C-alpha positions as CSV (number, residue, x, y, z in Angstrom):
1,M,69.4,-124.5,159.8
2,G,72.7,-123.7,159.3
3,T,73.9,-120.1,160.9
4,A,74.2,-116.8,159.0
5,T,77.3,-115.6,158.2
6,A,77.8,-111.7,157.6
7,K,79.9,-111.6,154.2
8,K,82.5,-108.9,154.1
9,I,82.2,-106.7,151.4
10,N,85.2,-104.6,149.6
11,P,83.9,-100.9,149.3
12,E,85.5,-100.6,145.8
13,D,83.6,-103.8,144.5
14,F,80.7,-102.3,145.4
15,I,80.6,-99.1,144.0
16,L,82.2,-100.6,140.9
17,S,79.2,-103.0,140.5
18,A,76.7,-100.1,141.1
19,L,78.7,-98.6,137.7
20,S,77.5,-99.4,133.9
21,P,79.7,-101.4,132.1
22,E,80.4,-98.4,129.8
23,D,81.2,-96.3,133.3
24,R,83.5,-98.9,134.5
25,L,85.3,-98.9,131.3
26,N,85.5,-95.1,132.0
27,A,86.9,-95.4,135.1
28,A,89.3,-97.9,134.3
29,F,90.8,-95.5,131.4
30,K,91.1,-93.0,133.7
31,V,93.3,-95.3,136.1
32,A,94.8,-96.3,133.4
33,G,96.0,-92.9,132.2
34,E,97.3,-91.6,135.7
35,A,99.3,-95.2,136.0
36,F,100.9,-94.4,132.5
37,K,101.2,-90.5,132.9
38,K,104.7,-90.4,133.8
39,T,105.7,-93.0,130.9
40,A,107.1,-92.1,127.3
41,L,103.5,-92.7,125.9
42,T,101.3,-89.5,125.8
43,M,97.9,-88.9,126.8
44,K,97.1,-88.8,122.6
45,D,98.3,-92.7,122.6
46,I,96.4,-93.7,125.4
47,D,93.4,-91.7,124.3
48,K,93.7,-93.3,120.8
49,A,94.3,-96.9,122.5
50,A,91.1,-96.1,124.5
51,K,89.0,-95.2,121.6
52,T,89.7,-98.5,119.6
53,V,89.1,-100.9,122.9
54,R,85.6,-98.4,123.2
55,K,84.8,-99.1,119.7
56,R,85.5,-103.0,120.0
57,I,83.0,-103.2,122.9
58,Y,80.4,-100.8,122.1
59,G,80.5,-100.1,118.2
60,K,80.7,-96.9,116.8
61,K,78.4,-93.9,118.7
62,K,75.8,-92.7,116.5
């Protein structure tokens, strides 16, 4: 038999894997919002882009 080896787990990967796909997307948009905070883009621009992506991925909310 082979020897058992411990696999290192990145805590951030584990946390993301515990989230639903929609929660992961929401987290990504929050990160993007912070990343683009000091650009010429407005939060309105970022929100509009986020809504477009969500609509493509999840369809229209009912």
